[in-house]
Backbone as a ProteinNet text record, in pm:
[ID]
protein_1_A
[PRIMARY]
MAFSKRSVTAKYMGDEPDPNDWDGLSSEELKSKIHDAFRWYYRFYDFKESMEFVQAYYKKNKVKSKSPGKLKINDLAEVGNHVGYLARLKVRGLEVLPVEYEELFIQKLKKIEEIAKQRKVVVESKERIKPDIQQRIRDAAKKLKYDIEDVIDEQVEEEFKKKFNFKQFLERNKVSKPVAKHLKPHIEDLASEIKLAKAGDVDFKEAYSHMSGHQQNRLIKFYDMMIEECEVIITSKKKKEKIKLGPKIKIKKRKK
[TERTIARY]
8648.4	8596.5	8517	8565.6	8496.5	8373.4	8266.8	8142.5	8136.9	8096.8	8072	7933.8	7857.1	7721.9	7730.7	7682.2	7706	7586	7474.9	7357.4	7264.6	7163.8	7064.2	6993.1	6980.2	6911.6	6978.4	7113.3	7187	7142.5	7099.3	7054.3	6936.6	6850.2	6729.6	6749.2	6856.7	6883.9	6964.6	7024.4	7103.5	7242.8	7316.1	7452.9	7454.3	7573.2	7590.1	7554.1	7477.1	7438.5	7560.1	7550.1	7660.2	7616.6	7668.8	7626.6	7667.3	7756.7	7796.6	7682.5	7581.8	7465.1	7357.9	7385.6	7281.8	7297.2	7388.8	7409.7	7282.4	7255	7140.9	7008.3	7006.4	6880.4	6838	6707.3	6656.7	6683.3	6663	6688.9	6605.2	6477.5	6388.3	6427.8	6466.7	6508.5	6637.4	6726	6852.4	6826.2	6732.3	6695.5	6641.3	6559	6500.1	6608.9	6707.1	6818.2	6900	6919.8	6997.5	6921.9	6789.1	6706.5	6719.5	6714.3	6728	6866.8	6966.9	7104.6	7116.3	7052.6	7052.5	6995.4	6882.3	6818.9	6911.7	6980.5	7070.9	7187.5	7252.1	7367.7	7325.8	7207.9	7159.9	7147.2	7117.1	7100.4	7233.3	7342.8	7470.4	7581.7	7569.7	7680.4	7632.7	7705.9	7668.9	7742	7729.9	7786.5	7939.1	8001.5	8147.5	8195.9	8127.7	8166.9	8135.7	8031	8000.6	8110.3	8171.5	8284	8407.5	8419.2	8528.4	8509.4	8383.8	8355	8401.1	8374.6	8416.2	8568.6	8635.4	8781.2	8838	8771.5	8813.7	8794.1	8685.7	8659.3	8767.8	8807.3	8914.9	9044.8	9073.1	9198.4	9202.1	9090.8	9085	9102.5	9047.8	9055.3	9171.5	9262.1	9384.9	9355.9	9250.8	9217.9	9292.1	9378.2	9458.4	9378.8	9299.3	9218.4	9184.6	9198.3	9160.3	9041.1	8969.2	8856.3	8749.1	8710.1	8604	8637.6	8765.6	8806.6	8795.2	8779.6	8771.1	8626.7	8531.8	8391.5	8348.1	8249.1	8199.5	8050.8	7997.8	7858.2	7762.6	7803.9	7714.9	7708.2	7788.2	7780.9	7680.9	7622.4	7530.7	7416.8	7359.6	7243.8	7276.9	7399	7438.4	7486.8	7551.1	7613.7	7530.4	7479	7401.4	7488.6	7426.6	7498.1	7505.4	7412.8	7398.8	7523.4	7598.3	7720.8	7819.7	7825.2	7914.3	7866.9	7734.4	7679.4	7700.4	7684.1	7708.6	7857.3	7943.8	8088	8120.7	8056.3	8078	8034.9	7919.4	7870.4	7964.8	8017.9	8111.6	8240.5	8289.9	8411.9	8389.8	8266.8	8235.1	8196.1	8199.5	8180.6	8068.5	7992.6	7885	7946.5	7940.8	8007.3	7919.1	7788.7	7699.1	7585.9	7566.8	7456.8	7349.5	7223.8	7120.7	7163.7	7125	7171	7151.3	7031	7003.2	7093.3	7131.3	7219.6	7363.8	7403	7537.8	7552.8	7447.3	7449.4	7453.6	7374.9	7373.8	7511.9	7573.9	7705.1	7809.6	7812.8	7910	7884.4	7755.9	7717	7763.5	7744	7781.3	7933.3	8004.7	8151.1	8204.9	8143.4	8183.1	8154.6	8041.6	8003.5	8104.9	8149.7	8250.5	8378.2	8422.2	8545.1	8527.6	8410.6	8381.6	8386.9	8321.5	8319.2	8459.6	8534	8670	8760.5	8742.7	8823.3	8793	8664.3	8624.4	8680.6	8675.9	8726.2	8877.1	8947.7	9092.5	9126.5	9049.3	9071.8	9051.7	8946	8917	9030.2	9077.2	9186.2	9312.7	9346	9468.3	9460.7	9341.8	9326.2	9341.4	9293.4	9308.9	9454.6	9527.5	9669.1	9749.8	9701.3	9774.1	9750.7	9643	9612.5	9717.3	9780.8	9881.9	9814	9874.1	9814.8	9810.4	9710.9	9693.1	9814.6	9881.7	10002.4	9972.1	9860.9	9823.9	9800.1	9739.5	9715	9846.8	9942.5	10073.3	10143.3	10128.3	10188.9	10124.7	9990.3	9918.3	9958.3	9970	10007.5	10148.6	10239.6	10378.2	10382.5	10304.9	10301	10241.2	10138.2	10073.3	10167.4	10244.1	10339.8	10445.9	10495	10594.5	10537.4	10407.9	10342.4	10347.7	10320.6	10325.4	10467.5	10566.7	10706.4	10740.4	10689	10714.3	10650.1	10530.5	10463.5	10547.3	10613.1	10701.5	10821.1	10874.3	10988.2	10948.5	10829.9	10780	10767.9	10709.7	10695	10831.2	10928.6	11062.9	11127.6	11108.6	11166.4	11107.4	10976.9	10910.4	10958.2	10968.9	11011.9	11154.9	11240.6	11380.6	11399.4	11287.8	11288.7	11376.5	11371.3	11438.9	11590.8	11644.7	11789.7	11854.5	11774	11825.3	11817.5	11929.3	11932.7	11860.9	11789.3	11718.7	11731	11791.8	11811.7	11699.3	11600	11482.9	11518.9	11615.5	11658.3	11714.2	11796	11849.8	11738.7	11639.5	11524.1	11452.1	11432.6	11365.6	11451.1	11581.6	11672.1	11678.1	11683.2	11690.4	11565.8	11451.4	11324.8	11293.2	11389.5	11377	11243.9	11215.7	11088.5	11091.5	11001.9	10993.1	10903.2	10899	10815.9	10667.6	10609.5	10467.6	10439.5	10532.7	10513.6	10523.2	10619.3	10635.9	10510.4	10444.4	10321.4	10209.9	10208.1	10106.4	10150.2	10281.5	10332.2	10319.7	10344	10341.1	10207.8	10091.4	9963.3	9945.4	9999.2	9991.2	10064.4	10183.6	10262.8	10195.2	10138.1	10067.3	9947.7	9879.6	9766.2	9813.9	9927.8	9982.7	10025	10084.7	10133.2	10019	9905.7	9795.2	9741.1	9745.6	9692.8	9772.4	9904.8	9987.7	9984.7	9971.6	9965.4	9835	9725.8	9597.1	9601.4	9667.3	9680.8	9761.5	9867.6	9953.2	9876.7	9783.8	9704.2	9590.2	9569.9	9469.1	9337.9	9333.3	9210.1	9171.5	9047.2	8999.3	9009.2	8974.2	8971.2	9109.8	9213.4	9347.5	9438.5	9404.3	9488.4	9503.8	9393.9	9395.5	9480.1	9471.2	9543.5	9694.5	9743.7	9887.8	9928.6	9841.8	9869.8	9987.8	10021.6	10134.6	10268.9	10267.6	10391.8	10407	10529.8	10556.4	10552.6	10547.3	10546.2	10670.4	10785	10911.2	10906.5	10853.7	10843.5	10748.4	10639.9	10544.8	10610.5	10689.8	10760.6	10858.7	10931.5	11026	10955.2	10838.2	10762.7	10712.8	10662.1	10616.9	10733.2	10848.2	10967.6	11007.6	10994.2	11029.2	10936.1	10807.6	10711.1	10740.9	10767.5	10794.7	10917.3	11017.9	11138.4	11105.4	11021.1	10983.4	10900.4	10810.2	10726.8	10815.3	10915.6	11007.1	11088.8	11134.7	11213.2	11127.3	11000.5	10908.6	10891.4	10879.7	10860.5	10982	11100.2	11222.7	11215.6	11170.5	11157.9	11050.8	10939	10825.9	10862.9	10939.9	10972.9	11103.2	11176.5	11305	11282.5	11369.7	11362.7	11462.4	11423.1	11510.4	11628	11746.4	11866.2	11884.6	11909.3	11935.2	12084.4	12114.2	12254.8	12309.4	12425.2	12488.6	12552	12531.5	12589.9	12734.5	12823.1	12965.1	13004.3	13058.8	13103.9	13250.4	13290.7	13430.6	13517.6	13645.8	13737.6	13719.2	13731.6	13717.2	13836.5	13807.8	13915.4	13935.7	14055.4	14087.1	14125.6	14064.2	14095.1	14180.3	14298.3	14388.1	14344.7	14342.7	14306.1	14427.3	14402.4	14512.7	14543.5	14670.6	14710.4	14693.2	14637.1	14618.2	14750.3
5599.7	5719.7	5675.5	5710	5670.7	5757.5	5696.2	5769.8	5827.7	5951.6	6013.4	6075.5	6059.8	6114.3	6265.8	6330	6473.5	6558.6	6499.8	6579.5	6496.7	6566.6	6498	6391.7	6418.2	6323	6185.9	6185.4	6059.8	5968.9	6029.9	5953.2	5863.7	5914.5	5839.9	5754.7	5782.8	5705.9	5579.8	5573.5	5456.5	5460	5350.2	5340.6	5316.4	5332.9	5310.3	5165.9	5145.3	5009.1	4918.6	4796.7	4700.4	4584.2	4578.3	4471.6	4332.3	4323.7	4191	4124.7	4202.9	4147.9	4098.2	4110.3	4079.5	3941.2	3862.6	3728.3	3644.7	3571.7	3479.9	3544.3	3675.7	3741.9	3706.7	3707	3684.7	3809.6	3800.3	3912.4	4033.8	4011.2	4121.1	4183	4098.6	4149.2	4232	4186.1	4256.9	4394.5	4396.3	4524	4621.5	4569.9	4652.9	4711	4629	4673.9	4783.5	4763.3	4860.9	4993.8	4986	5107.5	5183.3	5108.7	5170.3	5235.1	5165.4	5217.2	5346.9	5353.2	5475.7	5593.1	5566.9	5673.6	5719.6	5624.1	5656.3	5742.1	5698	5772.3	5910.2	5915.2	6042.3	6148.7	6105	6199.1	6258.8	6187.9	6229.6	6261.6	6216.4	6233.6	6296.5	6399.8	6470.1	6411.8	6478.2	6427.7	6417.6	6520.6	6520.3	6400.7	6373.7	6262.9	6127.8	6124.6	5998.6	5966.2	6071.9	6050.4	6003	6045.1	5995.7	5846.8	5805.2	5662.4	5582.9	5637	5569.5	5560.7	5670.5	5670.9	5566.8	5552.8	5451.3	5310.6	5292.2	5163.3	5133.3	5235.7	5220.1	5178.9	5245.5	5219	5075.3	5031.3	4895.5	4791.7	4822.3	4727.9	4757.4	4846.1	4879.3	4928.9	5011.1	5074.5	5207	5221.3	5344.1	5452.5	5523.6	5632.4	5732.4	5860.3	5967	6045.8	5982.7	6049	6099.7	6022.8	6073.1	6209	6232.8	6360.4	6478.4	6450.7	6557.6	6602	6528.8	6564	6678.6	6752.6	6869.2	6853.6	6942	6931.5	6938.6	7009.8	7017.9	6886.5	6786.3	6653.5	6562.8	6614.1	6534.1	6475.5	6556.7	6511.1	6388.7	6385	6273.6	6151.8	6175.8	6065.8	6019.6	6113.6	6078.4	6035	6023.4	5982.2	5830.8	5757.7	5614.5	5534	5575.5	5502.6	5506.8	5619.6	5631.2	5548	5545.2	5467.3	5316.8	5272.9	5132	5098.4	5192.7	5171.7	5155.4	5237.3	5230.1	5093.5	5046.2	4915.2	4803.6	4814.3	4712.6	4713.1	4831.8	4843.4	4784.1	4799.5	4751.4	4602.8	4536.8	4391.6	4334.9	4418.5	4366.6	4305	4173.9	4104.1	4090.6	4071.8	4050.1	4150.9	4217.6	4312.9	4251.2	4289.4	4250.3	4298.1	4223.9	4250.1	4395.1	4450.8	4588.3	4690.8	4664	4755.7	4742.6	4621.1	4599.3	4668.8	4658.9	4725.1	4877.5	4927.5	5071.4	5117.1	5039.2	5072.3	5083.1	4983.4	4981.4	5097.5	5120.4	5228.5	5365.1	5388.1	5516.6	5531.7	5421.6	5428.5	5469.3	5414.1	5450.8	5598.7	5646.2	5787.4	5878.9	5837.8	5915.9	5927.8	5814.7	5815.3	5899.4	5890.7	5966.2	6117.4	6160.3	6303.7	6354	6274.9	6314.4	6324.3	6232	6234.5	6359	6391.5	6511.5	6637.2	6639.5	6755.2	6770.1	6659.5	6661.5	6718.3	6678.5	6727.8	6879.4	6927.7	7071.8	7148.8	7096.8	7163.6	7167.3	7055	7047.4	7140.7	7151	7239.1	7384.7	7419.5	7556.5	7588.2	7487.7	7508	7527.4	7467.8	7480.3	7613.9	7683.2	7812.1	7914	7974.4	8076.1	8202.1	8265.8	8389.1	8496.3	8581.9	8688.6	8781.4	8795.2	8877.1	9022	9074.1	9213	9235.6	9137.5	9149.2	9150.6	9068.9	9065.9	9200.7	9263.6	9395.4	9498.9	9494.7	9590	9572.9	9445.8	9418.2	9468.5	9450.4	9496	9647.7	9717.1	9864	9912.1	9843.3	9883.7	9864.6	9755.8	9730.8	9841.4	9881.2	9987.9	10120.6	10140.3	10263.5	10272.7	10159.1	10157.8	10185.3	10129	10153.9	10302	10363.4	10505.8	10592.2	10554.3	10629.6	10629.5	10515.1	10507.4	10600.4	10604.1	10691.4	10838	10872.8	11011.4	11052.1	10963.9	10992.8	11018.6	10935.2	10948.7	11079.7	11114.2	11237.2	11360.8	11361	11475	11489.2	11373.3	11375.1	11428.2	11390.4	11434.8	11568.9	11629.2	11757.4	11752.8	11637	11614.5	11626.7	11608.9	11614.8	11480.6	11374.3	11240.3	11214.5	11179.1	11158.4	11028.7	11037	10918	10915.9	10808.9	10794	10707.4	10775	10702.9	10615.8	10660.1	10581.8	10447.2	10450.4	10325.9	10238.7	10304.3	10233.1	10154.2	10216.6	10149.9	10035.2	10058.9	9954.5	9837	9867.4	9763.2	9675.2	9735.5	9660.4	9608.9	9627.2	9576.4	9617.5	9748.4	9800.4	9801.3	9723.9	9715.2	9825.8	9836.5	9939	9922.5	9800.4	9784.4	9825.1	9790.4	9826.2	9977.1	10039.2	10185	10256.8	10201.1	10260.9	10261.7	10160.8	10154.7	10233.4	10240.2	10310	10462.2	10512.5	10657.6	10720.9	10667.4	10726.7	10725.7	10620.8	10615	10734.6	10762.3	10874.6	11006.9	11015.6	11137.8	11164.2	11056.9	11072.9	11126.4	11072.4	11120	11266.4	11300.5	11437.3	11536.9	11491	11582.6	11646.9	11573.2	11627.4	11749	11735	11845.9	11963.1	11929.7	12036	12115.3	12045.2	12113.1	12196.1	12142.3	12216.4	12344.1	12331.8	12446.9	12552.5	12503.6	12595	12659.5	12616.4	12678.5	12604.2	12478.9	12399.5	12380.1	12413.6	12410.7	12271.5	12166.9	12030.8	11979.7	12023.2	11971.7	12069.4	12196.9	12298.3	12269	12231.1	12201.7	12078	11977.9	11852.7	11873.2	11972.6	11997.1	12126.9	12174.9	12300.2	12286.8	12161.9	12140	12159.4	12168	12184.8	12330	12376.9	12514.2	12518.4	12638.4	12653.4	12594.9	12609.5	12555.2	12402.4	12342.9	12196.9	12144	12214.5	12174.2	12177.4	12281.4	12291.5	12176.5	12141.5	12030.4	11898.6	11881.4	11757.9	11748.5	11858.7	11860.9	11829.1	11889.7	11865.1	11718.4	11657.8	11517.6	11427.1	11458	11381.6	11394.9	11516.4	11540.7	11462.7	11453.8	11378.1	11231.2	11173.6	11032.1	11007.6	11100	11087.6	11091	11177.7	11190.5	11063.5	11003.8	10879.9	10765.3	10762	10660.1	10682.4	10808.7	10842.7	10800.9	10811	10769	10620.7	10539.6	10394.5	10367.2	10438.5	10416.6	10448	10554.6	10600.4	10541.9	10470.1	10415.9	10303.2	10296	10190.7	10081.9	9961.1	9848.5	9850.9	9846	9849.4	9717.4	9730.1	9609.6	9578.5	9455.2	9417	9402.3	9464.2	9455.4	9318.6	9262.8	9131.7	9152.4	9092.9	9106.6	9012	9071.4	8992.6	8957.1	8848.3	8808.9	8895.8	8885.3	8966.9	8937.2	9043.4	9027.2	8952.2	8860.1	8780.1	8829.9	8875.5	8925.4	8808.9	8808.3	8700.1	8759.5	8707.2	8756.2	8702.8	8795.5	8755.9	8693.7	8586.4	8520.7	8597.9	8609.5	8675.1	8578.1	8631.3	8545.6	8525.5
13593.3	13660.3	13782.8	13899.4	14022.1	14042.1	14088.3	14108.4	14248.3	14257.1	14387.2	14383.8	14487.2	14490.7	14497.9	14391.4	14380.4	14416.2	14455.5	14490.3	14578.4	14628.3	14710.6	14627.7	14496.7	14407.8	14412.9	14425.8	14426.1	14539.8	14649.2	14766.1	14729.4	14640.6	14603.5	14477.5	14403.6	14282.7	14312.8	14431.2	14467.9	14408.7	14426.2	14376.6	14225.8	14168.1	14024.4	13990.3	13880.5	13841.3	13822.8	13873.5	13864	13775.8	13650.9	13558.4	13603.5	13700.2	13751.7	13828.5	13863	13933.5	13836.5	13706.8	13608.3	13544.6	13596.3	13539.3	13549.8	13441.1	13442.4	13409.4	13376.3	13342.3	13200.4	13179.6	13043.7	12960.7	12829.1	12738.8	12776.3	12807.7	12843.3	12977.9	13072.6	13203.3	13190.3	13101.4	13079.2	13016.6	12919.9	12857.5	12961.1	13050.9	13154.6	13245.6	13278.9	13363.7	13292.3	13162.6	13084.5	13076.3	13057.1	13055.4	13188.3	13298.1	13430.1	13444.9	13391.7	13398.8	13319.1	13200.9	13119.9	13200.4	13268.9	13346.6	13459.7	13518.3	13629	13578.7	13471.6	13417.9	13367.2	13308.7	13254.1	13363.3	13485.5	13597.1	13641.8	13617.6	13675.8	13575.5	13451.3	13356.7	13225.3	13181	13058.4	12937.7	12824.1	12699.1	12706.2	12759.5	12768.8	12851.1	12960.8	13047	12981.7	12898.9	12829.6	12728.7	12669.7	12578	12654.7	12779.9	12864.7	12894.6	12907.3	12925.6	12804.1	12685.2	12561	12555.1	12594.1	12592.2	12689.1	12804.2	12902.4	12846.3	12770	12705.3	12602.5	12523.3	12425.5	12494.8	12605.9	12677.5	12729	12784.1	12837.5	12728	12610	12498.6	12403.5	12448.2	12373.6	12232.2	12221.9	12093.2	12086.8	11987.3	11974.7	11902.1	11978.9	11922.5	12032.3	11999.2	12092.5	12038.2	11946.8	11881.9	11977.7	12081.1	12170.8	12231.3	12257.7	12316.7	12222.7	12091.9	11993	11967.2	12025	12003.1	12093.8	12047	12119.7	12146.7	12230	12271.2	12151.9	12043.9	11927.9	11849.6	11890.3	11827.5	11900.1	12006.6	12088.4	12006.7	11917.1	11839.9	11754.1	11698.9	11611.1	11689.1	11802.1	11875.9	11994.4	12072.4	12191.5	12308.2	12424.5	12545.7	12563.5	12501.9	12530.5	12498.6	12394	12358.2	12474.1	12543.1	12658.7	12776.1	12794.7	12906.3	12883.5	12758.5	12725.4	12743.2	12704.3	12721.8	12869.7	12952.8	13097.6	13152.5	13108.2	13154.1	13110.4	12988.9	12938.9	13022.2	13051.4	13131.7	13270.8	13322.6	13457.2	13461.1	13344.5	13347.4	13263.3	13192.6	13108.2	12982.1	12971.1	12860.2	12737.4	12758	12643.7	12647.1	12533.2	12518.1	12429.9	12448.7	12352.1	12212.5	12109.7	11973.2	11931.9	11958.3	11912.7	11980.8	12109.2	12180.1	12131.9	12098.3	12044.4	11909.3	11826.2	11696	11712.4	11809	11837.7	11883.8	11971.4	12025.6	11914.1	11826.3	11715.3	11619.5	11589.5	11498	11550.8	11680.2	11739.1	11752.2	11775.2	11778.4	11640.5	11535.3	11399.6	11373.4	11424.8	11406.5	11477	11595.9	11669.1	11587.1	11531.1	11451	11324.7	11266.5	11143.2	11168.8	11275.6	11309.4	11341.3	11419.8	11458	11335.5	11240.2	11117.6	11035	11021.2	10946.5	11012.2	11145.6	11219.7	11200.4	11193.8	11174.7	11037.2	10935.8	10799.4	10793.3	10859.6	10861.1	10927.9	11041.8	11116.1	11033.1	10969.3	10888.7	10768.9	10707.1	10590.6	10632.3	10752.8	10803.2	10829.7	10880	10909.6	10782	10671.7	10544.7	10476.6	10513.1	10449.8	10490.8	10392.2	10421.2	10472.2	10572.4	10623.5	10515.2	10519.6	10422.4	10424.9	10310.4	10302.1	10336.1	10283.9	10311.1	10460	10525.2	10669.1	10745.5	10701.6	10766	10751.8	10635.9	10612.9	10704.3	10712.7	10798.5	10945.6	10987.2	11125.9	11156.1	11058.5	11076.9	11090.7	11006.5	11011.6	11143.5	11190	11315.4	11434.4	11432	11540.2	11542.8	11424.7	11416.7	11465.3	11438.9	11485	11637.1	11704.8	11850.7	11900.2	11830	11867.2	11851.7	11743.9	11718	11825.9	11869.9	11976.8	12104.4	12132.2	12249	12231.6	12109.1	12078.9	12095.9	12047.2	12058.4	12205.2	12286.7	12430.3	12494.1	12455.2	12510.2	12464.5	12337.1	12282.6	12350.6	12368.6	12432.8	12576.8	12646.6	12786	12799.1	12701	12702.6	12631.5	12588.5	12516.9	12391.4	12323.3	12195.9	12205.7	12325.9	12343.9	12310.7	12320.2	12291.5	12140.9	12080.7	11935.9	11899.2	11790.3	11739.4	11588.2	11536.6	11392.4	11336.2	11276.2	11224.7	11104	11025.6	10908.6	10954.5	11058.3	11112.6	11173.2	11233	11289.4	11179.5	11063.3	10950.8	10897.7	10889.6	10839.7	10936.5	11065.4	11167.6	11166.4	11138.9	11132.5	10992.2	10900.9	10762.8	10700.2	10709	10656.7	10504.9	10445.6	10300.3	10245.5	10114.1	10050.4	10087.4	10081.3	10118.8	10264.4	10356.1	10496.7	10513.8	10444.3	10451.9	10402.5	10300.4	10247.2	10350.9	10436.3	10542.3	10665.8	10688.3	10806.1	10792.4	10672.9	10650	10692.5	10651.5	10695.4	10847.6	10914.7	11061	11122.2	11068.9	11122.1	11088.4	10968.9	10928.2	11020	11061.3	11154.6	11289.3	11336	11463.2	11452	11338	11317.5	11302.1	11247.7	11219.4	11347.1	11458.5	11584.6	11631.6	11636.5	11683.4	11584.9	11457.2	11355.7	11368.9	11399.2	11421.2	11549.1	11651.6	11776.9	11754.8	11676.7	11647.1	11567.4	11484.2	11400.6	11479	11603.2	11688.9	11696.7	11648.8	11656.1	11802.8	11836.3	11975.4	12035.5	11956.5	12008.7	12047.8	11974.3	11998.2	12073	12073	12138	12286.8	12350	12492.8	12523.5	12433.2	12454.7	12455.1	12381	12372.1	12444.1	12532.1	12602.8	12699.3	12736.2	12827.5	12759.2	12624.9	12549	12505.1	12511.6	12465.2	12312.9	12257.7	12112.5	12049.3	12115.2	12065.2	12061.1	12167.8	12173.1	12066	12042.8	11939.1	11801.5	11777.2	11648.3	11630.8	11741.2	11734.2	11705.3	11765.4	11744.1	11600	11547.2	11407.2	11313.5	11342.3	11261	11266.7	11385.3	11405.3	11323.8	11327.6	11247.4	11098.6	11053.3	10911.7	10865	10952.7	10919.3	10897.9	10985	10972.5	10847.3	10819.1	10698.1	10573.9	10576.2	10462.4	10441.7	10551.5	10541	10485.8	10525.5	10470.4	10320.6	10280.7	10139.7	10057.5	10116.8	10047.4	10012.1	10109.4	10084.8	9980.5	9990.3	9899.3	9754.6	9734.9	9597.7	9544.6	9630.4	9585.1	9486	9389.2	9288	9322.7	9295.4	9324.1	9227.7	9286.3	9202.7	9130.7	9001.9	8922.4	8926.4	8956.6	8960.6	8819.9	8799.2	8667.8	8651.2	8532.3	8503.7	8463.1	8538.4	8508	8395.4	8291	8177.3	8194.5	8142	8150	8059.6	8069	7985.9	7838	7759.3	7614.2	7557.2	7473.2	7411.8	7268.9	7243.5	7107.6	7017.5	6903.1	6805.8	6693.7	6678.6	6573.6	6437.8	6343.6	6207.3	6136.7	6068	5994.3	5866.5	5841.3	5716.5	5601.3	5494.6	5376.9	5302.3
[MASK]
++++++++++++++++++++++++++++++++++++++++++++++++++++++++++++++++++++++++++++++++++++++++++++++++++++++++++++++++++++++++++++++++++++++++++++++++++++++++++++++++++++++++++++++++++++++++++++++++++++++++++++++++++++++++++++++++++++++++++++++++++++++++++++++++

């Protein structure tokens, strides 16, 4: 990751620390340089970018792991930014770390792998959970309701001159008994508005004032037909297949 000075602050912080300039330093001097480097990186790079530093370190050392990319900002407390900053220094040429920093680096790399592994298990377990069957039925019924609303709009616009076979519509969409049970109330809700308008309800009468009395009757009849077809599916019994027996074999009785 190439560094670019991204703010006025960078002018006073100087260039990115270069560990190649630290050869021959004593242990204490090296620690001091690393502390300064931490302060520098902290000013310009956040947690996400520190994980990118770790990933770059993995790539350079041919470590086959994408774990750093799976970490999120809420992992900051457990992992911290320093592991990324140390990885960056190593990539840029720092060959030897003080013992305590090397131990910290290894410890945090293990923590990254641990968190990523746990996250993978959670994701895989969620993927294995079968979707709620009842929810799938409700969703199927709701989708059909929207399709029916489109059909109603088309029928009203064509003044019911265009033929529509609702029974074939149900068969084409393979509407099962459970779906029909959820679909029927949806259609009844749609029908209730026009029926209330026809009955003179103030709230709905105005909404359907653009339709003549004849058109309102046709629409009510259309809704009733759909409700009836749903009821047919709901009340139908599953046909039991008859077991076909082979031909009867006559056994001749022996004469005594």
